[in-house]
Rosetta silent file (secondary structure, phi, psi, omega in degrees, C-alpha in Angstrom):
SEQUENCE: MPAPIAVIINACAGAGYTTDWVDNLTEIFRAGGLDVQVTLARDGAAIIDTANRAIAEKPSTIVAGGGDGTINAVASALIGTDTALGVLPLGTLNHFAKDLHIPLDLDGAIRNIIAGHTIKVDVGEVNERFFLNNSSLGIYPSIVRDRENQQKRLGRGKWTAFVWATVTILRRYPFLNVRVTANGKEHARLTPFVFIGNNEYLMEGFNIGERRCLDAGQLCLYVTQRSGRFGLLRLALRALFGRLRQAKDFDALSAQEILIEVRHPHMRIATDGEVTVMETPLRYRVRSGALRVIVPPIHEPDGG
SCORE:     score description
SCORE:     0.000 S_00000001
   1 L     0.000  128.554 -177.690   -3.250   16.282   30.514 S_00000001
   2 L   -66.161  150.866  178.227   -2.541   13.962   27.553 S_00000001
   3 L   -68.600  152.798  177.544   -0.413   15.258   24.681 S_00000001
   4 L   -59.857  150.635  175.574   -2.223   16.254   21.474 S_00000001
   5 E   -72.538  131.818  178.446   -2.732   13.545   18.871 S_00000001
   6 E   -77.163  127.353  174.110   -0.198   13.855   16.065 S_00000001
   7 E  -116.015  112.533 -174.306   -1.787   14.360   12.637 S_00000001
   8 E  -106.369  114.768 -176.499    0.843   13.931    9.922 S_00000001
   9 E  -108.988  129.997  172.673   -0.146   15.259    6.500 S_00000001
  10 E   -76.153  107.989 -175.832    1.813   14.646    3.332 S_00000001
  11 L   -65.862  -14.698 -179.831    1.978   18.182    1.952 S_00000001
  12 L   -96.176   -0.438 -175.060    2.622   16.754   -1.542 S_00000001
  13 L   -77.921  -14.745 -178.773   -0.462   14.501   -1.552 S_00000001
  14 L  -161.515 -159.695 -178.773   -2.778   17.232   -2.774 S_00000001
  15 L  -125.591  154.463  173.510   -3.149   20.971   -3.229 S_00000001
  16 L    86.283   19.678  178.880   -4.165   23.832   -0.988 S_00000001
  17 L   -83.852   82.304 -178.235   -2.595   22.738    2.291 S_00000001
  18 L  -101.098  177.627  176.227   -2.249   26.227    3.713 S_00000001
  19 H   -60.839  -40.070  177.990   -2.162   27.551    7.268 S_00000001
  20 H   -62.801  -39.760  178.766   -5.902   28.221    7.031 S_00000001
  21 H   -63.141  -43.648  178.565   -6.499   24.621    5.933 S_00000001
  22 H   -62.775  -44.104  179.319   -4.500   23.311    8.899 S_00000001
  23 H   -61.555  -41.310  179.213   -6.372   25.607   11.302 S_00000001
  24 H   -64.778  -43.071  178.365   -9.712   24.420    9.920 S_00000001
  25 H   -61.075  -43.609  179.452   -8.672   20.778   10.232 S_00000001
  26 H   -60.727  -42.914 -178.990   -7.574   21.363   13.823 S_00000001
  27 H   -66.086  -36.751  178.296  -10.898   22.997   14.706 S_00000001
  28 H   -63.170  -44.634  177.112  -12.909   20.111   13.233 S_00000001
  29 H   -62.442  -44.890 -177.830  -11.009   17.634   15.407 S_00000001
  30 H   -64.528  -34.891  177.266  -11.362   19.831   18.491 S_00000001
  31 H   -63.441  -25.814  177.608  -15.098   20.180   17.898 S_00000001
  32 L   -92.682    5.479  175.569  -15.233   16.399   18.140 S_00000001
  33 L    93.976   10.484  179.681  -13.321   16.371   21.407 S_00000001
  34 L  -113.448  127.642  174.738   -9.807   15.589   20.114 S_00000001
  35 L   -89.563  123.092 -174.651   -6.834   17.866   20.667 S_00000001
  36 E  -126.882  155.864  172.247   -4.485   17.506   17.703 S_00000001
  37 E  -121.212  109.182 -175.100   -1.135   18.792   16.511 S_00000001
  38 E   -91.646  130.561  176.738   -1.081   18.938   12.700 S_00000001
  39 E  -120.338  127.830  172.394    2.238   18.678   10.859 S_00000001
  40 E   -91.900  108.951 -178.541    2.650   19.299    7.137 S_00000001
  41 E   -92.384  129.783 -172.549    5.490   16.986    6.074 S_00000001
  42 L   -85.510  -18.521  179.221    7.264   18.042    2.894 S_00000001
  43 L  -155.774  178.407 -176.928    8.783   14.685    1.941 S_00000001
  44 H   -61.754  -38.340 -179.871    9.025   11.020    2.919 S_00000001
  45 H   -63.258  -40.154  179.330   11.912   11.575    5.319 S_00000001
  46 H   -66.955  -36.564  177.504    9.938   14.235    7.183 S_00000001
  47 H   -61.732  -48.656 -178.243    6.909   11.911    7.423 S_00000001
  48 H   -64.790  -43.342 -179.703    9.002    9.112    8.944 S_00000001
  49 H   -62.366  -43.937  179.280   10.848   11.478   11.310 S_00000001
  50 H   -64.370  -40.901  179.084    7.594   13.026   12.553 S_00000001
  51 H   -64.493  -42.297  179.994    6.023    9.593   13.072 S_00000001
  52 H   -65.638  -39.246  178.334    9.027    8.315   15.034 S_00000001
  53 H   -68.032  -36.390 -179.548    9.056   11.386   17.276 S_00000001
  54 H   -69.468  -41.384 -177.032    5.311   11.070   17.845 S_00000001
  55 H   -67.819  -23.853  179.060    5.410    7.345   18.727 S_00000001
  56 L   -62.744  -23.601  178.348    8.087    8.039   21.358 S_00000001
  57 L   -84.233   -1.990 -179.717    5.331    9.731   23.401 S_00000001
  58 L    52.081   56.417 -179.694    3.295    6.489   23.332 S_00000001
  59 L   -77.159  165.579  176.757    0.039    8.135   22.216 S_00000001
  60 L   -75.259  -28.706 -175.070   -3.251    6.310   21.844 S_00000001
  61 E  -147.477  143.255  166.249   -3.543    7.408   18.194 S_00000001
  62 E  -129.225  134.750 -176.270   -1.460    8.836   15.368 S_00000001
  63 E  -106.456  134.709  176.792   -3.212   10.054   12.225 S_00000001
  64 E  -114.806  131.545  178.024   -1.734    9.835    8.725 S_00000001
  65 E  -121.433  118.411 -178.705   -3.062   11.963    5.877 S_00000001
  66 E   158.961 -158.410  177.064   -2.066   11.176    2.300 S_00000001
  67 L   -88.289 -169.388 -175.263   -1.959    8.289   -0.148 S_00000001
  68 H   -62.795  -33.345  177.788   -1.044    4.663    0.451 S_00000001
  69 H   -64.591  -40.542  177.908    2.680    5.441    0.575 S_00000001
  70 H   -66.364  -44.976  179.404    2.126    7.993    3.348 S_00000001
  71 H   -59.553  -41.946  178.014   -0.138    5.642    5.291 S_00000001
  72 H   -60.267  -46.724 -176.164    2.544    2.946    4.988 S_00000001
  73 H   -60.636  -43.145  179.730    5.296    5.281    6.243 S_00000001
  74 H   -72.937  -43.288 -179.377    3.368    6.258    9.377 S_00000001
  75 H   -59.366  -35.024 -177.974    2.007    2.756    9.996 S_00000001
  76 H   -58.983  -27.870  177.937    5.530    1.311    9.907 S_00000001
  77 H   -79.319  -17.817 -174.446    6.286    3.215   13.115 S_00000001
  78 H  -100.195  -13.616 -174.428    3.171    1.809   14.829 S_00000001
  79 L   -61.036  128.994 -179.599    3.460   -1.873   13.958 S_00000001
  80 L    84.959    3.405  177.795    3.624   -4.020   17.070 S_00000001
  81 L  -109.299  175.572  176.425    2.520   -1.169   19.386 S_00000001
  82 L   -91.350   -0.759  179.523   -0.828   -0.353   21.018 S_00000001
  83 L   -74.497  130.363 -178.573   -1.039    2.979   19.196 S_00000001
  84 E   -87.167  147.255  176.462   -3.925    3.088   16.725 S_00000001
  85 E   -96.189  123.747  170.616   -3.582    4.413   13.181 S_00000001
  86 E  -100.080  142.420 -173.628   -6.111    6.969   12.012 S_00000001
  87 E  -120.647  124.908  168.327   -6.411    7.429    8.248 S_00000001
  88 E  -110.289  101.970 -174.563   -7.211   10.562    6.268 S_00000001
  89 E   -75.827   95.784 -176.633   -7.293    9.288    2.649 S_00000001
  90 L  -110.749    9.575 -177.929   -5.885   12.238    0.714 S_00000001
  91 L   -91.748 -165.210 -178.247   -4.175   10.317   -2.088 S_00000001
  92 L   -85.772  -46.400 -173.298   -5.232    9.250   -5.561 S_00000001
  93 L  -103.545  -42.040  174.872   -6.117    5.580   -5.095 S_00000001
  94 L    54.782   48.007 -177.002   -6.424    5.070   -1.305 S_00000001
  95 H   -61.479  -43.635 -176.917   -6.554    1.267   -1.529 S_00000001
  96 H   -61.812  -45.668  178.823   -5.998    0.682    2.200 S_00000001
  97 H   -63.047  -42.438 -179.160   -8.823    3.036    3.193 S_00000001
  98 H   -63.089  -43.888 -177.786  -11.192    1.541    0.624 S_00000001
  99 H   -66.425  -24.224  177.916  -10.559   -2.036    1.737 S_00000001
 100 L  -100.038    7.739  177.667  -11.326   -1.049    5.341 S_00000001
 101 L    59.712   28.970  174.334  -14.396    0.990    4.316 S_00000001
 102 L   -73.894  132.682 -179.502  -12.923    4.165    5.774 S_00000001
 103 L   -55.099  138.984 -178.282  -14.807    7.199    4.376 S_00000001
 104 L   -88.511  -16.965  175.364  -12.946    8.827    1.500 S_00000001
 105 L   -83.441  147.752 -172.652  -14.302   12.327    2.156 S_00000001
 106 H   -60.647  -45.645 -178.477  -12.346   14.368    4.710 S_00000001
 107 H   -62.451  -42.297  179.485  -15.262   15.087    7.054 S_00000001
 108 H   -65.687  -39.304  178.802  -16.311   11.437    7.101 S_00000001
 109 H   -65.273  -38.037  178.097  -12.748   10.268    7.737 S_00000001
 110 H   -66.220  -44.007  178.367  -12.417   12.705   10.643 S_00000001
 111 H   -59.880  -37.914  178.018  -15.699   11.533   12.153 S_00000001
 112 H   -61.562  -43.266  179.687  -14.430    7.959   11.878 S_00000001
 113 H   -66.476  -40.939  179.034  -11.262    8.860   13.810 S_00000001
 114 H   -62.494  -39.430  178.820  -13.233   10.707   16.466 S_00000001
 115 H   -62.639  -38.206  169.459  -15.499    7.653   16.941 S_00000001
 116 L    75.751   24.191  177.576  -12.344    5.628   17.626 S_00000001
 117 L   -79.804  125.040 -175.390  -13.483    2.083   16.806 S_00000001
 118 E  -118.226  153.011  170.486  -10.381   -0.070   16.227 S_00000001
 119 E  -135.372  166.655  174.585   -9.544   -3.470   14.812 S_00000001
 120 E  -103.923  134.703  179.332   -6.270   -5.321   14.302 S_00000001
 121 E  -124.609  161.626  178.890   -5.106   -6.038   10.761 S_00000001
 122 E   -79.253  159.769  176.442   -2.242   -8.005    9.255 S_00000001
 123 E  -132.904  136.538  174.517    0.897   -6.474    7.808 S_00000001
 124 E   -88.116  154.466  179.885    3.125   -7.905    5.090 S_00000001
 125 E  -142.553  135.244  174.748    6.894   -7.793    5.364 S_00000001
 126 E  -132.827  119.025 -179.506    9.671   -8.315    2.824 S_00000001
 127 L    46.802   45.299  175.437   13.299   -8.196    3.946 S_00000001
 128 L    73.399   11.721  173.288   12.251   -6.133    6.993 S_00000001
 129 E  -109.182  132.889 -173.931   10.249   -3.603    4.965 S_00000001
 130 E   -90.313  152.819  169.403    6.507   -3.458    5.701 S_00000001
 131 E  -144.253  142.090 -179.548    3.566   -3.216    3.339 S_00000001
 132 L   -93.271  -32.727 -176.575   -0.126   -2.824    4.064 S_00000001
 133 L  -105.495  -68.435 -174.764   -1.480   -3.567    0.594 S_00000001
 134 E  -160.449  167.832  175.332    0.943   -5.362   -1.689 S_00000001
 135 E  -135.580  152.316 -179.789    4.454   -5.808   -2.995 S_00000001
 136 E  -153.004  158.741  173.454    5.617   -6.637   -6.502 S_00000001
 137 E  -138.621  156.123 -177.092    8.650   -7.228   -8.660 S_00000001
 138 E   107.824 -129.558 -172.749    9.136   -7.192  -12.405 S_00000001
 139 H   -62.750  -45.814 -170.847    7.272   -4.819  -14.689 S_00000001
 140 H   -62.172  -49.841  177.135    5.502   -2.625  -12.135 S_00000001
 141 H   -57.566  -34.500  178.189    8.549   -1.346  -10.165 S_00000001
 142 H   -66.805  -39.622  177.888   10.225   -0.598  -13.501 S_00000001
 143 H   -64.176  -44.461 -179.759    7.199    1.396  -14.653 S_00000001
 144 H   -61.333  -44.022  179.781    7.112    3.383  -11.404 S_00000001
 145 H   -62.122  -44.237 -179.782   10.833    4.204  -11.651 S_00000001
 146 H   -66.624  -38.339  177.980   10.481    5.329  -15.282 S_00000001
 147 H   -61.480  -45.923 -179.603    7.378    7.385  -14.435 S_00000001
 148 H   -63.117  -38.933  177.862    9.198    9.201  -11.624 S_00000001
 149 H   -63.387  -40.746  179.416   12.137    9.931  -13.926 S_00000001
 150 H   -67.158  -36.916  177.945    9.809   11.417  -16.539 S_00000001
 151 H   -63.391  -40.151 -178.106    8.092   13.572  -13.935 S_00000001
 152 H   -75.833  -45.536 -173.529   11.441   14.959  -12.779 S_00000001
 153 H   -80.847  -38.823 -172.203   13.181   15.322  -16.157 S_00000001
 154 H  -108.976   -8.149  178.879   10.282   16.226  -18.431 S_00000001
 155 L    70.568   21.440 -179.752    7.792   17.751  -16.019 S_00000001
 156 L   -74.172  151.878  174.823    5.023   15.402  -17.120 S_00000001
 157 L   -67.835  163.753 -173.698    1.960   14.854  -14.973 S_00000001
 158 H   -58.189  -47.747 -173.742    1.686   11.630  -12.983 S_00000001
 159 H   -76.440  -36.240  175.813   -0.785    9.845  -15.249 S_00000001
 160 H   -62.058  -45.162  178.941    0.767   11.022  -18.527 S_00000001
 161 H   -63.456  -35.620 -179.558    4.157    9.866  -17.296 S_00000001
 162 H   -64.351  -43.316 -179.683    2.640    6.553  -16.192 S_00000001
 163 H   -63.505  -47.267 -179.939    1.226    5.844  -19.666 S_00000001
 164 H   -64.239  -38.381  178.646    4.519    6.669  -21.404 S_00000001
 165 H   -64.100  -40.406  179.602    6.467    4.627  -18.848 S_00000001
 166 H   -62.081  -44.739  178.649    4.186    1.632  -19.413 S_00000001
 167 H   -61.157  -43.453 -177.922    4.717    1.810  -23.186 S_00000001
 168 H   -63.812  -46.180 -176.633    8.488    2.091  -22.715 S_00000001
 169 H   -69.090  -39.805  178.680    8.760   -0.847  -20.305 S_00000001
 170 H   -63.635  -30.301  178.639    6.488   -3.102  -22.378 S_00000001
 171 H   -65.785  -37.083  178.951    8.711   -2.407  -25.378 S_00000001
 172 H   -79.653  -35.283  176.456   11.695   -3.805  -23.467 S_00000001
 173 L    50.786   75.418 -179.465    9.583   -6.549  -21.900 S_00000001
 174 L   -77.966  131.811  173.056   11.746   -7.884  -19.053 S_00000001
 175 L   -98.330  152.485  174.346   11.361  -11.542  -18.055 S_00000001
 176 E  -122.862  130.785  166.423   12.186  -12.891  -14.619 S_00000001
 177 E   -90.031  111.595 -177.268   13.327  -16.393  -13.801 S_00000001
 178 E  -120.980  145.691  171.621   11.891  -16.868  -10.328 S_00000001
 179 E  -121.253  117.785 -175.942   11.885  -19.774   -7.902 S_00000001
 180 E  -106.372  128.447  175.120    9.147  -19.537   -5.309 S_00000001
 181 E  -115.704  121.691 -179.056    9.184  -21.591   -2.125 S_00000001
 182 E  -154.778  140.035  178.575    5.963  -21.687   -0.118 S_00000001
 183 L    54.747   34.861  176.852    4.211  -24.274    2.032 S_00000001
 184 L    78.161    7.633 -179.232    7.177  -26.617    1.641 S_00000001
 185 E  -123.931  150.351  177.089    7.015  -26.671   -2.176 S_00000001
 186 E  -106.268  142.679  179.024    9.108  -25.047   -4.893 S_00000001
 187 E  -134.922  124.297  178.234    7.682  -23.471   -8.034 S_00000001
 188 E  -102.762  132.990 -179.197    9.808  -22.278  -10.974 S_00000001
 189 E  -141.037  147.976  168.924    8.359  -19.648  -13.314 S_00000001
 190 E  -110.676  111.437 -168.964    9.457  -17.450  -16.215 S_00000001
 191 E  -151.386  152.638  175.562    7.332  -14.338  -15.835 S_00000001
 192 L   -89.302   -4.738 -167.876    7.417  -10.555  -16.235 S_00000001
 193 E  -155.614  129.469  173.538    5.439   -9.920  -13.077 S_00000001
 194 E  -128.557  131.231 -175.941    5.093  -11.229   -9.506 S_00000001
 195 E  -126.002  128.991  178.463    2.511   -9.749   -7.114 S_00000001
 196 E  -121.820  118.770 -178.561    2.283  -10.493   -3.375 S_00000001
 197 E  -100.638  145.727  169.610   -0.793   -9.282   -1.512 S_00000001
 198 E   -79.436   94.879 -170.157   -1.317   -8.769    2.199 S_00000001
 199 L    76.776  174.353 -167.559   -4.271  -11.203    2.311 S_00000001
 200 L   -78.592  133.576  173.055   -6.287  -12.254   -0.718 S_00000001
 201 L   -95.982  140.356  176.039   -7.149   -9.902   -3.559 S_00000001
 202 L   -78.507  130.502 -178.837  -10.320  -10.458   -5.532 S_00000001
 203 L  -126.910   40.814 -179.960   -9.545  -11.091   -9.194 S_00000001
 204 L  -128.483  137.655  173.574  -13.013  -11.722  -10.542 S_00000001
 205 L    56.539 -132.809 -176.091  -15.314   -9.430  -12.483 S_00000001
 206 L   -95.723   13.498  179.875  -15.311   -5.808  -11.378 S_00000001
 207 L  -100.362   20.869 -177.532  -13.806   -6.488   -7.932 S_00000001
 208 L   -60.142  127.427  175.149  -10.206   -6.511   -9.175 S_00000001
 209 L    91.367   -1.692  178.551   -7.868   -5.227   -6.532 S_00000001
 210 L   -95.636  157.650  175.308  -10.239   -5.357   -3.556 S_00000001
 211 L  -125.425  135.523  178.836   -9.811   -7.400   -0.384 S_00000001
 212 L   -80.784  -26.682  178.894  -12.646   -8.807    1.678 S_00000001
 213 L  -149.549  155.765  177.868  -10.517   -9.109    4.791 S_00000001
 214 L  -124.079   23.899 -178.154   -7.169   -8.021    6.153 S_00000001
 215 L  -135.879   24.629 -179.432   -6.904  -10.429    9.076 S_00000001
 216 L   -83.007   -5.862  177.494   -6.742  -13.929    7.564 S_00000001
 217 L    68.787   33.893 -177.355   -3.027  -14.198    8.345 S_00000001
 218 L  -134.807  143.549  164.027   -2.061  -15.036    4.766 S_00000001
 219 E   -95.653  144.793  177.137    0.051  -13.647    1.972 S_00000001
 220 E  -121.934  124.961 -177.398   -1.288  -14.300   -1.520 S_00000001
 221 E  -107.005  135.775  179.507    1.103  -14.586   -4.460 S_00000001
 222 E  -127.358  131.210  178.751    0.027  -14.106   -8.063 S_00000001
 223 E  -127.413  124.683 -178.107    2.171  -14.862  -11.125 S_00000001
 224 E   -67.426  144.583  177.770    0.933  -14.030  -14.603 S_00000001
 225 L   -96.609  -10.484 -175.534    0.715  -16.887  -17.089 S_00000001
 226 L   -73.631  146.625  176.860    0.701  -14.652  -20.185 S_00000001
 227 L  -128.736  149.438  179.830    3.779  -14.483  -22.379 S_00000001
 228 L    84.936  158.336 -178.000    4.798  -11.960  -25.003 S_00000001
 229 H   -61.912  -42.201 -177.571    3.899   -8.290  -25.376 S_00000001
 230 H   -69.991  -31.788  175.043    0.498   -9.008  -26.876 S_00000001
 231 H   -64.141  -41.509  177.328   -0.297  -11.455  -24.109 S_00000001
 232 H   -66.213  -39.593  178.650    0.455   -8.757  -21.548 S_00000001
 233 H   -62.521  -43.610  177.338   -1.629   -6.244  -23.480 S_00000001
 234 H   -61.508  -40.087  179.236   -4.575   -8.643  -23.532 S_00000001
 235 H   -62.942  -43.168  179.580   -4.137   -9.206  -19.797 S_00000001
 236 H   -63.102  -40.842  179.349   -4.142   -5.446  -19.146 S_00000001
 237 H   -67.077  -39.296  177.669   -7.309   -5.006  -21.237 S_00000001
 238 H   -63.613  -39.021  177.732   -9.033   -7.867  -19.440 S_00000001
 239 H   -64.837  -42.343 -178.993   -8.122   -6.259  -16.125 S_00000001
 240 H   -60.202  -39.016 -176.627   -9.420   -2.890  -17.310 S_00000001
 241 L   -98.740   14.650  173.524  -12.795   -4.341  -18.267 S_00000001
 242 L    68.628   38.007 -175.826  -13.107   -6.581  -15.209 S_00000001
 243 L  -122.477   21.701  175.741  -12.660   -9.895  -16.994 S_00000001
 244 L   -68.642  144.704  173.988   -9.687  -11.448  -15.236 S_00000001
 245 L  -134.884  127.334 -172.028  -10.088  -15.067  -14.251 S_00000001
 246 H   -56.877  -47.238 -174.295   -7.636  -16.655  -11.876 S_00000001
 247 H   -65.446  -30.753 -174.874   -7.400  -20.063  -13.524 S_00000001
 248 H   -93.292  -31.891 -169.182   -6.825  -18.622  -17.004 S_00000001
 249 H  -104.910  -21.127 -179.761   -4.721  -15.515  -16.431 S_00000001
 250 E  -163.518  156.496  172.147   -2.428  -16.254  -13.505 S_00000001
 251 E   -86.988  150.262  178.979   -1.293  -18.772  -10.914 S_00000001
 252 E  -142.363  147.144  173.323   -2.058  -18.041   -7.273 S_00000001
 253 E  -150.675  157.860  178.850   -1.074  -19.469   -3.905 S_00000001
 254 E  -121.285  143.568 -179.869   -1.448  -18.510   -0.251 S_00000001
 255 E  -165.091  161.343  174.982    1.108  -18.894    2.525 S_00000001
 256 L   -85.069  -26.085  177.320    2.340  -17.261    5.718 S_00000001
 257 E  -136.575  139.903 -179.423    5.913  -17.173    4.426 S_00000001
 258 E  -137.850  130.159  175.820    7.186  -16.990    0.852 S_00000001
 259 E  -109.163  126.454  178.970   10.768  -17.132   -0.392 S_00000001
 260 E  -118.753  121.575  179.158   11.468  -15.708   -3.860 S_00000001
 261 E  -113.857  137.741  177.938   14.820  -16.366   -5.482 S_00000001
 262 L  -132.907  173.239 -177.757   16.036  -14.739   -8.712 S_00000001
 263 L   -81.914  -12.739 -176.642   19.310  -14.684  -10.620 S_00000001
 264 L   -92.845  141.791  178.778   20.032  -11.051   -9.790 S_00000001
 265 L   -72.072  -23.263  178.442   21.789  -10.047   -6.536 S_00000001
 266 E  -135.637  148.078  178.746   19.566   -6.957   -6.267 S_00000001
 267 E  -139.090  147.272  169.880   16.008   -6.234   -7.414 S_00000001
 268 E   -80.263  126.316 -177.370   13.722   -3.237   -7.539 S_00000001
 269 E  -123.695  132.621  175.409   10.766   -4.027   -5.307 S_00000001
 270 E   -96.033  133.088  173.250    7.540   -2.061   -4.974 S_00000001
 271 E  -131.151  114.169 -176.623    5.828   -1.908   -1.581 S_00000001
 272 L    51.303   40.425  174.522    2.548    0.031   -1.471 S_00000001
 273 L    85.910   -5.714  178.386    3.621    1.906   -4.595 S_00000001
 274 E  -101.426  134.141 -174.949    7.067    2.933   -3.304 S_00000001
 275 E  -104.970  130.903  174.644   10.088    1.419   -5.070 S_00000001
 276 E  -134.556  161.581  175.955   13.321    0.422   -3.322 S_00000001
 277 E   -97.939  127.664 -178.422   16.289   -1.766   -4.270 S_00000001
 278 E  -123.584  151.673  171.447   16.647   -4.903   -2.144 S_00000001
 279 E   -74.758  147.409  176.141   19.156   -7.695   -1.888 S_00000001
 280 L  -102.314  157.767    5.249   17.913  -11.102   -2.914 S_00000001
 281 L   -73.985  166.256 -179.634   16.562  -13.570   -2.019 S_00000001
 282 E   -99.537  120.046 -178.096   13.293  -11.924   -1.000 S_00000001
 283 E  -108.125  107.665 -179.940   11.856  -13.248    2.243 S_00000001
 284 E   -98.910  144.010  171.955    8.188  -12.455    2.652 S_00000001
 285 E  -152.634  160.560  177.519    6.124  -13.096    5.762 S_00000001
 286 E  -104.252  137.833  175.474    2.846  -11.950    7.256 S_00000001
 287 E  -104.645   98.479 -173.170    2.665  -10.231   10.644 S_00000001
 288 E   -69.037  128.088  175.361   -0.773  -11.277   11.917 S_00000001
 289 E    59.341   30.690 -172.433   -2.743   -8.582   13.742 S_00000001
 290 E   -84.266  -10.830 -176.132    0.331   -6.358   13.988 S_00000001
 291 E  -130.331  129.428  175.015   -1.422   -3.031   13.328 S_00000001
 292 E   -94.119  128.273 -175.698   -4.364   -1.426   15.117 S_00000001
 293 E  -129.095  141.897  175.789   -6.464    0.760   12.785 S_00000001
 294 E   -83.897  123.477 -177.570   -9.480    2.999   13.395 S_00000001
 295 L  -134.053  165.910  176.092  -12.359    1.879   11.158 S_00000001
 296 L   -60.108  142.157 -177.893  -16.129    2.415   10.967 S_00000001
 297 L   -57.859  -28.037 -177.630  -17.984    0.446   13.686 S_00000001
 298 L   -75.703  -13.354 -175.184  -20.017   -1.441   11.076 S_00000001
 299 L   -89.850  132.191  168.552  -16.858   -2.857    9.518 S_00000001
 300 L  -124.901  139.399 -173.508  -15.405   -6.169   10.565 S_00000001
 301 L   -64.812  -14.885  179.749  -12.310   -7.473    8.738 S_00000001
 302 L   -93.662    9.492  176.874  -13.894  -10.858    8.029 S_00000001
 303 L    91.887   -1.422 -178.742  -16.666   -9.203    6.052 S_00000001
 304 L   -84.118    0.000    0.000  -19.253   -9.392    8.817 S_00000001
C-alpha cells in the first residue's frame, strides 16, 4: 500500500489552522480518493525539513499549502525528480498559482490536485538557490528587510509595515552599479532596481506581473531607466495604474544564463519574496522543465 501523500501547510500563512481544519482537509482529500498526511509547519525550517523527509519516500506527489515562499521551499526539494508538486494557494499574492491558472479557492485547488494533470515548468536559479517566480536586487530586498524589522520591533501589520518601509528606503534611494553579461554581451547600468523573471513577465496595460508561459526556457531581466526619487515615484504610479511601457520605463533582455557583477562582495537578494545575503557575482540560469506541477487540464504552459 502506497504511503500517504504529504500535505505541508505553512501554519503562519493564514488563520484558523486548527485540528478540526486539518481533519476536514484530510477528509476532503480522502473523499476524492487520496490518502494524505497533513503537517502544520510552524516556520521555514520546519517546511524544508518536512519536504526533505517526504521526498526521501519518493512519492508521486507532495502538496504545499501557503504563499509563494512556501511553494518555493517545498518545490526546491522536488526539482529534478519525478515527484509532482500540488499547490494549495493560501498566501496573499499567490503569483505562481495564478500564472498556472490553479484555482485560488481551497476546494477548487484540492479538486485540481485530485485530478492529477501535470506539466513540466522551468525553474530559475541564482547561486544555487531556486526561484519559481522572480529574483531581484536593489530596492525591493531592502524594503522587505525593513518591513520584516518593523513587524518584529513595532508589531505593525504586513501592509502597513510595507508602506512605511517603502517610504524609508526611497528616502535613502540606493543606486547600484551593475554589469550584466548575457548572450555574449556586457551591459553597464546605474540603477536602483534589477528584476529577473523565470520566463517573461507582461509589462503592458493591466497585465503587469503575469506570465503567459513558464516553459520557454528563458530568464528575463528588467532594469529600470528612471532616475531620482520622483522618477521612481512616477514609475510606481504608472505600475499601479497599469501604464508601464517596456521601451519607456525599463530595459529588458532574455537569456538562459545571466551574470550580474556589482562592487559589493555581498548583496541582499530576493527570491520569490524571501531575502537572503549572497556572495557576488550573481550567476543566474534557467533549469528547463525541472519541476513537475499539477495544473488544470485546460491549461497548457504555452498559452494553448
